[in-house]
PDB file of N, CA, C, O and CB in Angstrom:
ATOM      1  N   MET A   1      -6.880 -10.506  10.834  1.00  0.00           N
ATOM      2  CA  MET A   1      -6.025 -11.730  10.547  1.00  0.00           C
ATOM      3  C   MET A   1      -5.233 -11.978  11.786  1.00  0.00           C
ATOM      4  O   MET A   1      -4.813 -11.051  12.479  1.00  0.00           O
ATOM      5  CB  MET A   1      -5.043 -11.541   9.271  1.00  0.00           C
ATOM      6  N   TYR A   2      -5.035 -13.217  12.055  1.00  0.00           N
ATOM      7  CA  TYR A   2      -4.203 -13.702  13.276  1.00  0.00           C
ATOM      8  C   TYR A   2      -2.777 -13.537  12.938  1.00  0.00           C
ATOM      9  O   TYR A   2      -2.355 -14.057  11.905  1.00  0.00           O
ATOM     10  CB  TYR A   2      -4.479 -15.246  13.669  1.00  0.00           C
ATOM     11  N   VAL A   3      -1.978 -12.848  13.726  1.00  0.00           N
ATOM     12  CA  VAL A   3      -0.462 -12.815  13.514  1.00  0.00           C
ATOM     13  C   VAL A   3       0.032 -13.769  14.519  1.00  0.00           C
ATOM     14  O   VAL A   3       0.887 -14.571  14.145  1.00  0.00           O
ATOM     15  CB  VAL A   3       0.230 -11.333  13.702  1.00  0.00           C
ATOM     16  N   CYS A   4      -0.380 -13.805  15.752  1.00  0.00           N
ATOM     17  CA  CYS A   4       0.056 -14.696  16.772  1.00  0.00           C
ATOM     18  C   CYS A   4      -0.830 -15.830  17.109  1.00  0.00           C
ATOM     19  O   CYS A   4      -1.706 -15.655  17.956  1.00  0.00           O
ATOM     20  CB  CYS A   4       0.284 -13.977  17.917  1.00  0.00           C
ATOM     21  N   ILE A   5      -0.686 -16.981  16.524  1.00  0.00           N
ATOM     22  CA  ILE A   5      -1.686 -17.948  16.794  1.00  0.00           C
ATOM     23  C   ILE A   5      -1.528 -18.533  18.250  1.00  0.00           C
ATOM     24  O   ILE A   5      -2.518 -19.001  18.812  1.00  0.00           O
ATOM     25  CB  ILE A   5      -1.611 -19.056  15.730  1.00  0.00           C
ATOM     26  N   CYS A   6      -0.497 -18.514  18.767  1.00  0.00           N
ATOM     27  CA  CYS A   6      -0.166 -19.097  20.120  1.00  0.00           C
ATOM     28  C   CYS A   6      -1.024 -18.219  21.197  1.00  0.00           C
ATOM     29  O   CYS A   6      -1.509 -18.700  22.221  1.00  0.00           O
ATOM     30  CB  CYS A   6       1.544 -19.018  20.427  1.00  0.00           C
ATOM     31  N   HIS A   7      -1.118 -17.005  20.843  1.00  0.00           N
ATOM     32  CA  HIS A   7      -1.776 -16.160  21.900  1.00  0.00           C
ATOM     33  C   HIS A   7      -3.139 -15.509  21.370  1.00  0.00           C
ATOM     34  O   HIS A   7      -3.896 -14.854  22.086  1.00  0.00           O
ATOM     35  CB  HIS A   7      -0.751 -14.990  22.365  1.00  0.00           C
ATOM     36  N   GLY A   8      -3.334 -15.773  20.066  1.00  0.00           N
ATOM     37  CA  GLY A   8      -4.597 -15.263  19.508  1.00  0.00           C
ATOM     38  C   GLY A   8      -4.534 -13.862  19.276  1.00  0.00           C
ATOM     39  O   GLY A   8      -5.573 -13.217  19.415  1.00  0.00           O
ATOM     40  N   ILE A   9      -3.392 -13.234  18.916  1.00  0.00           N
ATOM     41  CA  ILE A   9      -3.253 -11.861  18.726  1.00  0.00           C
ATOM     42  C   ILE A   9      -3.496 -11.429  17.280  1.00  0.00           C
ATOM     43  O   ILE A   9      -2.861 -11.990  16.387  1.00  0.00           O
ATOM     44  CB  ILE A   9      -1.933 -11.458  19.169  1.00  0.00           C
ATOM     45  N   THR A  10      -4.318 -10.532  17.015  1.00  0.00           N
ATOM     46  CA  THR A  10      -4.731 -10.211  15.588  1.00  0.00           C
ATOM     47  C   THR A  10      -3.722  -8.956  15.161  1.00  0.00           C
ATOM     48  O   THR A  10      -3.002  -8.362  15.963  1.00  0.00           O
ATOM     49  CB  THR A  10      -6.475  -9.765  15.499  1.00  0.00           C
ATOM     50  N   ASP A  11      -3.804  -8.706  13.904  1.00  0.00           N
ATOM     51  CA  ASP A  11      -3.209  -7.472  13.410  1.00  0.00           C
ATOM     52  C   ASP A  11      -3.907  -6.216  13.892  1.00  0.00           C
ATOM     53  O   ASP A  11      -3.252  -5.206  14.148  1.00  0.00           O
ATOM     54  CB  ASP A  11      -3.202  -7.485  11.931  1.00  0.00           C
ATOM     55  N   GLY A  12      -5.312  -6.263  14.027  1.00  0.00           N
ATOM     56  CA  GLY A  12      -6.026  -5.129  14.652  1.00  0.00           C
ATOM     57  C   GLY A  12      -5.466  -4.810  15.986  1.00  0.00           C
ATOM     58  O   GLY A  12      -5.158  -3.664  16.311  1.00  0.00           O
ATOM     59  N   GLN A  13      -5.326  -5.956  16.831  1.00  0.00           N
ATOM     60  CA  GLN A  13      -4.753  -5.569  18.312  1.00  0.00           C
ATOM     61  C   GLN A  13      -3.473  -4.862  18.209  1.00  0.00           C
ATOM     62  O   GLN A  13      -3.184  -3.943  18.975  1.00  0.00           O
ATOM     63  CB  GLN A  13      -4.487  -6.871  19.261  1.00  0.00           C
ATOM     64  N   ILE A  14      -2.604  -5.328  17.156  1.00  0.00           N
ATOM     65  CA  ILE A  14      -1.285  -4.722  17.190  1.00  0.00           C
ATOM     66  C   ILE A  14      -1.368  -3.253  16.679  1.00  0.00           C
ATOM     67  O   ILE A  14      -0.661  -2.355  17.135  1.00  0.00           O
ATOM     68  CB  ILE A  14      -0.280  -5.564  16.328  1.00  0.00           C
ATOM     69  N   ARG A  15      -2.232  -3.094  15.756  1.00  0.00           N
ATOM     70  CA  ARG A  15      -2.464  -1.720  15.247  1.00  0.00           C
ATOM     71  C   ARG A  15      -3.017  -0.780  16.322  1.00  0.00           C
ATOM     72  O   ARG A  15      -2.555   0.343  16.524  1.00  0.00           O
ATOM     73  CB  ARG A  15      -3.436  -1.756  14.060  1.00  0.00           C
ATOM     74  N   ASP A  16      -4.089  -1.345  17.028  1.00  0.00           N
ATOM     75  CA  ASP A  16      -4.580  -0.496  18.159  1.00  0.00           C
ATOM     76  C   ASP A  16      -3.453  -0.180  19.235  1.00  0.00           C
ATOM     77  O   ASP A  16      -3.409   0.934  19.757  1.00  0.00           O
ATOM     78  CB  ASP A  16      -5.792  -1.236  18.869  1.00  0.00           C
ATOM     79  N   THR A  17      -2.680  -1.029  19.508  1.00  0.00           N
ATOM     80  CA  THR A  17      -1.507  -0.798  20.404  1.00  0.00           C
ATOM     81  C   THR A  17      -0.669   0.254  19.876  1.00  0.00           C
ATOM     82  O   THR A  17      -0.215   1.117  20.627  1.00  0.00           O
ATOM     83  CB  THR A  17      -0.674  -2.034  20.593  1.00  0.00           C
ATOM     84  N   LEU A  18      -0.413   0.243  18.541  1.00  0.00           N
ATOM     85  CA  LEU A  18       0.457   1.253  17.898  1.00  0.00           C
ATOM     86  C   LEU A  18      -0.223   2.610  17.907  1.00  0.00           C
ATOM     87  O   LEU A  18       0.390   3.657  18.114  1.00  0.00           O
ATOM     88  CB  LEU A  18       0.805   0.842  16.439  1.00  0.00           C
ATOM     89  N   ASN A  19      -1.503   2.531  17.675  1.00  0.00           N
ATOM     90  CA  ASN A  19      -2.336   3.753  17.690  1.00  0.00           C
ATOM     91  C   ASN A  19      -2.424   4.563  19.082  1.00  0.00           C
ATOM     92  O   ASN A  19      -2.648   5.766  19.213  1.00  0.00           O
ATOM     93  CB  ASN A  19      -3.746   3.334  17.278  1.00  0.00           C
ATOM     94  N   ARG A  20      -2.187   3.589  20.105  1.00  0.00           N
ATOM     95  CA  ARG A  20      -2.170   4.226  21.439  1.00  0.00           C
ATOM     96  C   ARG A  20      -0.946   4.764  21.863  1.00  0.00           C
ATOM     97  O   ARG A  20      -0.826   5.344  22.942  1.00  0.00           O
ATOM     98  CB  ARG A  20      -2.562   3.350  22.418  1.00  0.00           C
ATOM     99  N   GLY A  21       0.113   4.572  20.936  1.00  0.00           N
ATOM    100  CA  GLY A  21       1.420   5.187  21.216  1.00  0.00           C
ATOM    101  C   GLY A  21       2.614   4.282  21.257  1.00  0.00           C
ATOM    102  O   GLY A  21       3.722   4.713  21.575  1.00  0.00           O
ATOM    103  N   ALA A  22       2.409   3.096  20.954  1.00  0.00           N
ATOM    104  CA  ALA A  22       3.587   2.250  20.920  1.00  0.00           C
ATOM    105  C   ALA A  22       4.325   2.501  19.688  1.00  0.00           C
ATOM    106  O   ALA A  22       3.747   2.693  18.618  1.00  0.00           O
ATOM    107  CB  ALA A  22       3.245   0.803  21.031  1.00  0.00           C
ATOM    108  N   THR A  23       5.732   2.501  19.834  1.00  0.00           N
ATOM    109  CA  THR A  23       6.613   2.889  18.552  1.00  0.00           C
ATOM    110  C   THR A  23       7.520   1.824  18.237  1.00  0.00           C
ATOM    111  O   THR A  23       8.331   1.950  17.320  1.00  0.00           O
ATOM    112  CB  THR A  23       7.490   4.200  18.745  1.00  0.00           C
ATOM    113  N   SER A  24       7.442   0.805  18.918  1.00  0.00           N
ATOM    114  CA  SER A  24       8.570  -0.384  18.593  1.00  0.00           C
ATOM    115  C   SER A  24       7.819  -1.760  18.914  1.00  0.00           C
ATOM    116  O   SER A  24       6.738  -1.875  19.492  1.00  0.00           O
ATOM    117  CB  SER A  24      10.100  -0.247  19.659  1.00  0.00           C
ATOM    118  N   LEU A  25       8.563  -2.690  18.454  1.00  0.00           N
ATOM    119  CA  LEU A  25       7.967  -4.015  18.780  1.00  0.00           C
ATOM    120  C   LEU A  25       7.937  -4.419  20.172  1.00  0.00           C
ATOM    121  O   LEU A  25       7.066  -5.106  20.706  1.00  0.00           O
ATOM    122  CB  LEU A  25       8.643  -5.027  18.096  1.00  0.00           C
ATOM    123  N   GLY A  26       9.011  -3.907  20.725  1.00  0.00           N
ATOM    124  CA  GLY A  26       9.178  -4.044  22.228  1.00  0.00           C
ATOM    125  C   GLY A  26       8.047  -3.442  23.034  1.00  0.00           C
ATOM    126  O   GLY A  26       7.514  -4.018  23.983  1.00  0.00           O
ATOM    127  N   GLU A  27       7.723  -2.254  22.593  1.00  0.00           N
ATOM    128  CA  GLU A  27       6.586  -1.595  23.322  1.00  0.00           C
ATOM    129  C   GLU A  27       5.404  -2.220  23.058  1.00  0.00           C
ATOM    130  O   GLU A  27       4.569  -2.232  23.962  1.00  0.00           O
ATOM    131  CB  GLU A  27       6.414  -0.206  23.011  1.00  0.00           C
ATOM    132  N   VAL A  28       5.082  -2.883  21.739  1.00  0.00           N
ATOM    133  CA  VAL A  28       3.907  -3.625  21.581  1.00  0.00           C
ATOM    134  C   VAL A  28       3.869  -4.761  22.448  1.00  0.00           C
ATOM    135  O   VAL A  28       2.827  -5.019  23.050  1.00  0.00           O
ATOM    136  CB  VAL A  28       3.739  -4.030  20.261  1.00  0.00           C
ATOM    137  N   GLN A  29       5.009  -5.552  22.593  1.00  0.00           N
ATOM    138  CA  GLN A  29       5.040  -6.744  23.510  1.00  0.00           C
ATOM    139  C   GLN A  29       4.888  -6.364  24.960  1.00  0.00           C
ATOM    140  O   GLN A  29       4.589  -7.268  25.740  1.00  0.00           O
ATOM    141  CB  GLN A  29       6.351  -7.519  23.346  1.00  0.00           C
ATOM    142  N   GLN A  30       5.045  -5.207  25.394  1.00  0.00           N
ATOM    143  CA  GLN A  30       4.758  -4.896  26.754  1.00  0.00           C
ATOM    144  C   GLN A  30       3.226  -4.923  27.032  1.00  0.00           C
ATOM    145  O   GLN A  30       2.726  -5.195  28.124  1.00  0.00           O
ATOM    146  CB  GLN A  30       5.351  -3.538  27.093  1.00  0.00           C
ATOM    147  N   GLN A  31       2.500  -4.579  25.807  1.00  0.00           N
ATOM    148  CA  GLN A  31       1.033  -4.408  26.095  1.00  0.00           C
ATOM    149  C   GLN A  31       0.239  -5.711  25.569  1.00  0.00           C
ATOM    150  O   GLN A  31      -0.829  -6.057  26.074  1.00  0.00           O
ATOM    151  CB  GLN A  31       0.463  -3.023  25.351  1.00  0.00           C
ATOM    152  N   VAL A  32       0.825  -6.366  24.563  1.00  0.00           N
ATOM    153  CA  VAL A  32       0.098  -7.663  24.114  1.00  0.00           C
ATOM    154  C   VAL A  32       1.282  -8.779  23.949  1.00  0.00           C
ATOM    155  O   VAL A  32       2.408  -8.462  23.566  1.00  0.00           O
ATOM    156  CB  VAL A  32      -0.788  -7.417  22.580  1.00  0.00           C
ATOM    157  N   PRO A  33       0.923 -10.069  24.265  1.00  0.00           N
ATOM    158  CA  PRO A  33       1.867 -11.142  24.259  1.00  0.00           C
ATOM    159  C   PRO A  33       2.300 -11.602  22.892  1.00  0.00           C
ATOM    160  O   PRO A  33       2.508 -12.801  22.704  1.00  0.00           O
ATOM    161  CB  PRO A  33       1.317 -12.253  24.979  1.00  0.00           C
ATOM    162  N   VAL A  34       2.440 -10.766  21.976  1.00  0.00           N
ATOM    163  CA  VAL A  34       2.856 -11.277  20.636  1.00  0.00           C
ATOM    164  C   VAL A  34       4.189 -11.739  20.723  1.00  0.00           C
ATOM    165  O   VAL A  34       4.973 -11.017  21.339  1.00  0.00           O
ATOM    166  CB  VAL A  34       2.759 -10.257  19.542  1.00  0.00           C
ATOM    167  N   GLY A  35       4.634 -12.862  20.202  1.00  0.00           N
ATOM    168  CA  GLY A  35       5.925 -13.367  19.990  1.00  0.00           C
ATOM    169  C   GLY A  35       6.448 -14.014  21.406  1.00  0.00           C
ATOM    170  O   GLY A  35       7.641 -14.276  21.562  1.00  0.00           O
ATOM    171  N   GLY A  36       5.579 -14.225  22.311  1.00  0.00           N
ATOM    172  CA  GLY A  36       5.981 -14.840  23.641  1.00  0.00           C
ATOM    173  C   GLY A  36       6.061 -16.296  23.712  1.00  0.00           C
ATOM    174  O   GLY A  36       6.393 -16.834  24.768  1.00  0.00           O
ATOM    175  N   CYS A  37       5.787 -16.963  22.687  1.00  0.00           N
ATOM    176  CA  CYS A  37       5.814 -18.294  22.772  1.00  0.00           C
ATOM    177  C   CYS A  37       6.737 -19.001  21.612  1.00  0.00           C
ATOM    178  O   CYS A  37       7.894 -19.287  21.920  1.00  0.00           O
ATOM    179  CB  CYS A  37       4.394 -18.731  22.743  1.00  0.00           C
ATOM    180  N   CYS A  38       6.324 -19.256  20.456  1.00  0.00           N
ATOM    181  CA  CYS A  38       7.120 -19.858  19.464  1.00  0.00           C
ATOM    182  C   CYS A  38       8.067 -18.822  18.648  1.00  0.00           C
ATOM    183  O   CYS A  38       9.147 -19.154  18.161  1.00  0.00           O
ATOM    184  CB  CYS A  38       6.174 -20.592  18.530  1.00  0.00           C
ATOM    185  N   GLY A  39       7.540 -17.594  18.572  1.00  0.00           N
ATOM    186  CA  GLY A  39       8.356 -16.591  17.919  1.00  0.00           C
ATOM    187  C   GLY A  39       8.122 -16.533  16.384  1.00  0.00           C
ATOM    188  O   GLY A  39       8.773 -15.695  15.760  1.00  0.00           O
ATOM    189  N   ARG A  40       7.300 -17.297  15.746  1.00  0.00           N
ATOM    190  CA  ARG A  40       7.020 -17.383  14.358  1.00  0.00           C
ATOM    191  C   ARG A  40       6.300 -16.047  13.849  1.00  0.00           C
ATOM    192  O   ARG A  40       6.403 -15.684  12.678  1.00  0.00           O
ATOM    193  CB  ARG A  40       6.144 -18.654  14.099  1.00  0.00           C
ATOM    194  N   CYS A  41       5.632 -15.406  14.716  1.00  0.00           N
ATOM    195  CA  CYS A  41       4.949 -14.258  14.358  1.00  0.00           C
ATOM    196  C   CYS A  41       5.655 -12.998  14.317  1.00  0.00           C
ATOM    197  O   CYS A  41       5.177 -11.995  13.787  1.00  0.00           O
ATOM    198  CB  CYS A  41       3.943 -14.124  15.151  1.00  0.00           C
ATOM    199  N   LEU A  42       6.862 -13.043  14.908  1.00  0.00           N
ATOM    200  CA  LEU A  42       7.659 -11.882  15.164  1.00  0.00           C
ATOM    201  C   LEU A  42       8.001 -11.109  13.810  1.00  0.00           C
ATOM    202  O   LEU A  42       8.012  -9.878  13.825  1.00  0.00           O
ATOM    203  CB  LEU A  42       8.958 -12.321  15.915  1.00  0.00           C
ATOM    204  N   PRO A  43       8.260 -11.761  12.727  1.00  0.00           N
ATOM    205  CA  PRO A  43       8.527 -11.068  11.462  1.00  0.00           C
ATOM    206  C   PRO A  43       7.334 -10.173  11.070  1.00  0.00           C
ATOM    207  O   PRO A  43       7.480  -9.018  10.667  1.00  0.00           O
ATOM    208  CB  PRO A  43       8.822 -12.100  10.334  1.00  0.00           C
ATOM    209  N   MET A  44       6.135 -10.791  11.217  1.00  0.00           N
ATOM    210  CA  MET A  44       4.881 -10.070  10.671  1.00  0.00           C
ATOM    211  C   MET A  44       4.643  -8.970  11.728  1.00  0.00           C
ATOM    212  O   MET A  44       4.403  -7.839  11.307  1.00  0.00           O
ATOM    213  CB  MET A  44       3.503 -11.104  10.492  1.00  0.00           C
ATOM    214  N   ALA A  45       4.682  -9.175  12.983  1.00  0.00           N
ATOM    215  CA  ALA A  45       4.518  -8.149  13.988  1.00  0.00           C
ATOM    216  C   ALA A  45       5.496  -7.013  13.681  1.00  0.00           C
ATOM    217  O   ALA A  45       5.090  -5.852  13.647  1.00  0.00           O
ATOM    218  CB  ALA A  45       4.744  -8.725  15.419  1.00  0.00           C
ATOM    219  N   GLN A  46       6.755  -7.319  13.462  1.00  0.00           N
ATOM    220  CA  GLN A  46       7.684  -6.168  13.101  1.00  0.00           C
ATOM    221  C   GLN A  46       7.258  -5.484  11.852  1.00  0.00           C
ATOM    222  O   GLN A  46       7.218  -4.253  11.853  1.00  0.00           O
ATOM    223  CB  GLN A  46       9.135  -6.650  12.915  1.00  0.00           C
ATOM    224  N   GLU A  47       6.929  -6.168  10.763  1.00  0.00           N
ATOM    225  CA  GLU A  47       6.496  -5.588   9.537  1.00  0.00           C
ATOM    226  C   GLU A  47       5.286  -4.559   9.973  1.00  0.00           C
ATOM    227  O   GLU A  47       5.410  -3.389   9.610  1.00  0.00           O
ATOM    228  CB  GLU A  47       6.022  -6.790   8.457  1.00  0.00           C
ATOM    229  N   LEU A  48       4.264  -4.888  10.639  1.00  0.00           N
ATOM    230  CA  LEU A  48       3.188  -4.008  11.018  1.00  0.00           C
ATOM    231  C   LEU A  48       3.679  -2.775  11.806  1.00  0.00           C
ATOM    232  O   LEU A  48       3.175  -1.668  11.616  1.00  0.00           O
ATOM    233  CB  LEU A  48       2.179  -4.777  11.832  1.00  0.00           C
ATOM    234  N   VAL A  49       4.677  -2.988  12.697  1.00  0.00           N
ATOM    235  CA  VAL A  49       5.286  -1.851  13.516  1.00  0.00           C
ATOM    236  C   VAL A  49       6.016  -1.023  12.420  1.00  0.00           C
ATOM    237  O   VAL A  49       5.726   0.173  12.388  1.00  0.00           O
ATOM    238  CB  VAL A  49       6.360  -2.390  14.764  1.00  0.00           C
ATOM    239  N   ASP A  50       6.820  -1.434  11.618  1.00  0.00           N
ATOM    240  CA  ASP A  50       7.566  -0.710  10.493  1.00  0.00           C
ATOM    241  C   ASP A  50       6.548   0.004   9.624  1.00  0.00           C
ATOM    242  O   ASP A  50       6.759   1.173   9.299  1.00  0.00           O
ATOM    243  CB  ASP A  50       8.437  -1.730   9.583  1.00  0.00           C
ATOM    244  N   GLU A  51       5.545  -0.584   9.263  1.00  0.00           N
ATOM    245  CA  GLU A  51       4.518   0.156   8.277  1.00  0.00           C
ATOM    246  C   GLU A  51       3.916   1.211   9.118  1.00  0.00           C
ATOM    247  O   GLU A  51       3.748   2.296   8.563  1.00  0.00           O
ATOM    248  CB  GLU A  51       3.292  -0.844   7.633  1.00  0.00           C
ATOM    249  N   HIS A  52       3.574   1.101  10.304  1.00  0.00           N
ATOM    250  CA  HIS A  52       3.011   2.137  11.271  1.00  0.00           C
ATOM    251  C   HIS A  52       4.007   3.332  11.435  1.00  0.00           C
ATOM    252  O   HIS A  52       3.627   4.501  11.371  1.00  0.00           O
ATOM    253  CB  HIS A  52       2.726   1.465  12.724  1.00  0.00           C
ATOM    254  N   VAL A  53       5.214   2.992  11.636  1.00  0.00           N
ATOM    255  CA  VAL A  53       6.174   4.077  11.967  1.00  0.00           C
ATOM    256  C   VAL A  53       6.406   4.818  10.646  1.00  0.00           C
ATOM    257  O   VAL A  53       6.504   6.045  10.672  1.00  0.00           O
ATOM    258  CB  VAL A  53       7.573   3.509  12.600  1.00  0.00           C
ATOM    259  N   SER A  54       6.493   4.193   9.577  1.00  0.00           N
ATOM    260  CA  SER A  54       6.681   4.737   8.173  1.00  0.00           C
ATOM    261  C   SER A  54       5.540   5.730   7.988  1.00  0.00           C
ATOM    262  O   SER A  54       5.767   6.905   7.700  1.00  0.00           O
ATOM    263  CB  SER A  54       6.651   3.556   7.005  1.00  0.00           C
ATOM    264  N   GLU A  55       4.264   5.228   8.162  1.00  0.00           N
ATOM    265  CA  GLU A  55       3.141   6.167   7.947  1.00  0.00           C
ATOM    266  C   GLU A  55       3.225   7.448   8.815  1.00  0.00           C
ATOM    267  O   GLU A  55       3.015   8.572   8.358  1.00  0.00           O
ATOM    268  CB  GLU A  55       1.823   5.450   8.240  1.00  0.00           C
ATOM    269  N   ARG A  56       3.531   7.203  10.029  1.00  0.00           N
ATOM    270  CA  ARG A  56       3.616   8.298  10.922  1.00  0.00           C
ATOM    271  C   ARG A  56       4.528   9.198  10.475  1.00  0.00           C
ATOM    272  O   ARG A  56       4.220  10.385  10.579  1.00  0.00           O
ATOM    273  CB  ARG A  56       3.926   7.936  12.207  1.00  0.00           C
ATOM    274  N   GLN A  57       5.642   8.896   9.974  1.00  0.00           N
ATOM    275  CA  GLN A  57       6.891   9.799   9.509  1.00  0.00           C
ATOM    276  C   GLN A  57       6.309  10.548   8.142  1.00  0.00           C
ATOM    277  O   GLN A  57       6.469  11.748   7.916  1.00  0.00           O
ATOM    278  CB  GLN A  57       8.433   8.753   9.132  1.00  0.00           C
ATOM    279  N   SER A  58       5.734   9.794   7.434  1.00  0.00           N
ATOM    280  CA  SER A  58       5.107  10.375   6.115  1.00  0.00           C
ATOM    281  C   SER A  58       4.181  11.474   6.471  1.00  0.00           C
ATOM    282  O   SER A  58       4.255  12.538   5.856  1.00  0.00           O
ATOM    283  CB  SER A  58       4.287   9.270   5.262  1.00  0.00           C
ATOM    284  N   THR A  59       3.288  11.295   7.445  1.00  0.00           N
ATOM    285  CA  THR A  59       2.295  12.066   7.796  1.00  0.00           C
ATOM    286  C   THR A  59       2.931  13.476   8.406  1.00  0.00           C
ATOM    287  O   THR A  59       2.467  14.582   8.127  1.00  0.00           O
ATOM    288  CB  THR A  59       1.401  11.260   8.768  1.00  0.00           C
ATOM    289  N   ARG A  60       3.972  13.277   9.209  1.00  0.00           N
ATOM    290  CA  ARG A  60       4.659  14.391   9.729  1.00  0.00           C
ATOM    291  C   ARG A  60       5.246  15.268   8.811  1.00  0.00           C
ATOM    292  O   ARG A  60       5.153  16.491   8.920  1.00  0.00           O
ATOM    293  CB  ARG A  60       5.593  14.005  10.550  1.00  0.00           C
ATOM    294  N   ILE A  61       5.934  14.615   7.782  1.00  0.00           N
ATOM    295  CA  ILE A  61       6.700  15.322   6.680  1.00  0.00           C
ATOM    296  C   ILE A  61       5.581  16.202   5.769  1.00  0.00           C
ATOM    297  O   ILE A  61       5.808  17.330   5.332  1.00  0.00           O
ATOM    298  CB  ILE A  61       7.551  14.122   5.693  1.00  0.00           C
ATOM    299  N   ALA A  62       4.390  15.489   5.583  1.00  0.00           N
ATOM    300  CA  ALA A  62       3.376  16.147   4.772  1.00  0.00           C
ATOM    301  C   ALA A  62       2.816  17.377   5.570  1.00  0.00           C
ATOM    302  O   ALA A  62       2.426  18.389   4.987  1.00  0.00           O
ATOM    303  CB  ALA A  62       2.215  15.121   4.393  1.00  0.00           C
ATOM    304  N   CYS A  63       2.799  17.245   6.860  1.00  0.00           N
ATOM    305  CA  CYS A  63       2.172  18.372   7.603  1.00  0.00           C
ATOM    306  C   CYS A  63       3.316  19.499   7.657  1.00  0.00           C
ATOM    307  O   CYS A  63       2.962  20.676   7.739  1.00  0.00           O
ATOM    308  CB  CYS A  63       1.651  17.888   9.159  1.00  0.00           C
ATOM    309  N   ARG A  64       4.424  19.228   7.622  1.00  0.00           N
ATOM    310  CA  ARG A  64       5.529  20.211   7.738  1.00  0.00           C
ATOM    311  C   ARG A  64       5.510  20.938   6.360  1.00  0.00           C
ATOM    312  O   ARG A  64       5.686  22.156   6.331  1.00  0.00           O
ATOM    313  CB  ARG A  64       7.006  19.490   8.070  1.00  0.00           C
ATOM    314  N   ALA A  65       5.306  20.238   5.236  1.00  0.00           N
ATOM    315  CA  ALA A  65       5.345  20.871   3.976  1.00  0.00           C
ATOM    316  C   ALA A  65       4.161  21.767   3.807  1.00  0.00           C
ATOM    317  O   ALA A  65       4.260  22.750   3.072  1.00  0.00           O
ATOM    318  CB  ALA A  65       5.413  19.872   2.894  1.00  0.00           C
ATOM    319  N   ALA A  66       3.051  21.498   4.433  1.00  0.00           N
ATOM    320  CA  ALA A  66       1.855  22.324   4.212  1.00  0.00           C
ATOM    321  C   ALA A  66       1.878  23.703   4.796  1.00  0.00           C
ATOM    322  O   ALA A  66       0.912  24.451   4.650  1.00  0.00           O
ATOM    323  CB  ALA A  66       0.705  21.644   4.742  1.00  0.00           C
TER     324      ALA A  66
END
């Protein structure tokens, strides 16, 4: 799904960036130009980042409990 229409950035590209180590929207923006034009995509991009960070934290907690 397209998140940033202005630059043609998809949710997959954002997730790939997060999987490569980005941990914030700012870090994602350093690698892909999401939010660099009109800004309408920023809430969705932030939601993807928040989801990813939350999933990482849940995984860490589960690993510690095991």
